[in-house]
C-alpha positions in Angstrom: 107.4 105.0 119.4 108.0 107.7 116.9 105.2 109.6 115.2 106.2 108.1 111.9 105.9 104.5 113.2 102.6 105.4 114.7 101.3 106.6 111.3 102.6 103.4 109.7 100.7 101.3 112.2 97.5 103.3 111.6 97.7 102.3 108.0 97.5 98.6 109.0 94.5 98.9 111.5 92.0 101.7 112.1 92.4 103.9 115.2 89.3 102.4 116.8 91.0 99.0 116.8 93.9 100.4 118.7 91.7 102.2 121.2 89.7 99.1 121.8 92.9 97.1 122.3 94.2 99.7 124.7 91.0 99.4 126.8 91.2 95.6 126.6 94.9 95.6 127.6 94.2 96.7 131.2 93.7 93.0 132.2 97.2 92.0 131.1 100.2 91.9 133.5 102.6 92.8 130.7 101.7 93.8 127.2 102.8 95.3 123.9 100.4 97.1 121.6 97.2 95.2 121.5 94.7 95.5 118.7 91.0 94.5 119.0 89.1 94.0 115.7 85.6 93.0 114.6 83.2 94.6 117.1 81.1 92.8 119.6 81.2 90.7 121.7 84.4 92.1 123.2 87.1 89.7 124.3 86.6 88.5 127.9 89.3 87.7 130.4 88.6 85.8 133.6 91.7 86.5 135.7 91.9 84.5 138.9 95.4 85.6 139.9 97.8 84.1 137.4 100.1 86.0 134.9 98.9 87.1 131.5 101.5 88.5 129.0 101.2 89.4 125.4 103.4 91.1 122.8 102.0 93.2 119.9 99.0 91.0 119.2 95.6 91.1 117.6 92.4 89.8 119.2 89.0 89.4 117.5 85.5 89.4 118.9 84.4 86.7 121.3 87.8 85.7 122.4 87.7 84.3 126.0 90.7 83.8 128.2 90.6 82.1 131.6 93.7 82.3 133.8 93.8 80.2 137.0 95.4 81.2 140.3 98.8 79.7 139.2 98.4 80.0 135.5 100.9 81.7 133.2 99.8 82.6 129.7 102.3 84.2 127.2 101.4 85.2 123.6 104.2 86.3 121.3 104.5 89.3 119.0 102.6 89.2 115.8 100.2 86.5 116.9 96.4 86.7 116.6 93.5 85.0 118.2 90.5 84.9 115.9 86.8 85.0 116.7 85.5 82.9 119.6 88.9 81.4 120.5 88.9 80.0 124.1 92.1 79.6 126.2 91.9 77.9 129.6 95.2 78.2 131.5 95.6 76.7 134.9 99.4 76.0 134.7 101.2 77.3 131.6 100.4 78.0 128.0 103.0 79.6 125.7 101.9 80.8 122.2 104.9 81.8 120.1 105.5 84.7 117.7 103.5 85.1 114.5 101.0 82.4 115.3 97.6 82.2 113.5 94.9 80.9 115.8 91.7 80.6 113.7 88.1 81.0 115.0 86.5 78.7 117.5 89.8 77.1 118.6 90.1 75.7 122.1 93.5 75.5 123.9 93.6 74.2 127.4 96.2 72.8 129.8 93.7 71.2 132.3 90.7 68.9 132.3 89.3 71.3 135.0 87.7 68.3 136.9 88.9 65.0 138.3 88.5 61.8 136.2 87.7 58.6 138.1 88.3 60.3 141.4 91.9 61.0 140.5 93.3 64.4 141.3 93.3 67.1 138.6 96.6 67.1 136.7 97.5 70.2 134.7 100.2 69.9 132.0 101.7 72.9 130.1 101.0 73.6 126.4 103.8 75.0 124.2 103.1 76.4 120.8 106.2 77.5 118.9 106.6 80.4 116.5 104.8 80.6 113.1 102.2 77.9 113.9 98.8 77.9 112.2 95.9 76.3 114.0 92.8 75.8 111.9 89.2 76.6 112.9 87.4 74.5 115.5 90.6 72.7 116.5 91.2 71.6 120.1 94.7 71.6 121.7 94.7 69.5 124.9 97.0 69.6 127.9 100.6 68.5 127.7 101.0 69.2 124.0 104.0 70.8 122.3 103.5 72.1 118.7 106.8 72.7 116.8 107.7 75.8 114.8 106.0 76.3 111.5 103.5 73.4 112.1 100.0 73.4 110.6 97.0 71.9 112.4 94.1 71.3 110.0 90.6 72.6 110.8 88.5 70.5 113.2 91.5 68.6 114.7 91.9 67.3 118.2 95.6 67.6 119.2 96.4 65.0 121.9 100.2 64.6 121.4 103.3 66.5 120.3 103.5 67.8 116.7 107.0 68.1 115.2 108.1 71.4 113.5 107.1 72.0 109.9 104.6 69.2 109.7 100.8 69.1 108.9 98.5 67.2 111.2 94.7 66.7 111.1 91.8 64.6 112.4 90.5 63.5 115.7 92.9 62.5 117.2 95.3 64.5 115.0 97.6 62.4 112.8 100.5 63.2 110.5 99.3 64.3 107.0 102.3 65.9 105.4 105.2 68.3 105.6 105.4 72.0 105.3 107.8 72.8 102.4 110.2 75.6 103.4 110.8 78.0 100.5 112.9 80.9 101.7 110.9 83.3 103.8 107.6 81.6 103.1 106.4 78.2 104.2 104.0 76.3 102.0 101.9 73.3 103.0 102.7 70.3 100.7 99.8 68.2 99.3 99.8 64.6 100.7 100.8 63.1 97.3 104.0 65.1 97.5 104.8 64.3 101.1 108.1 62.7 102.0 107.3 60.5 105.0 109.8 60.2 107.7 
């Protein structure tokens, strides 16, 4: 990284956020430049032997990540995990580039305990690029969220979400489409939605 690029990045976040991110990055198996913002409590990682990778990402206070023995968690460049987000990865969770994960979101690929004496079944979670997940949403195992999708606050995602759509509720249901306008995507109000 050139000194000029370093100065440009310092304009975006204070030096203390980079230093805190650097200290936090020691628990990652592969990482870009991590930024930690918002003070205490510091993010916590429980690393039981899986693989944890992140690009140039931002983490906020209270983030908790649990990686199981066989888990693989990848977080793409430009994504951030806001305050008190919880990720439990026993098999695989991929979070794409430029994703906005709001505060108090839970993403998990496992139930962590048997149901009705059946064995535990872990299913991967794939979140594509440019996804926005609203506060206090829960994304459960086996879900794929398509590129540019929006998950409304307080939703429980139990099934796949197509690209550039808006889903909300418990369980999450289709609400509308994300209107694509050049470089910027805009959520369309329900009365303007073209249902498929």
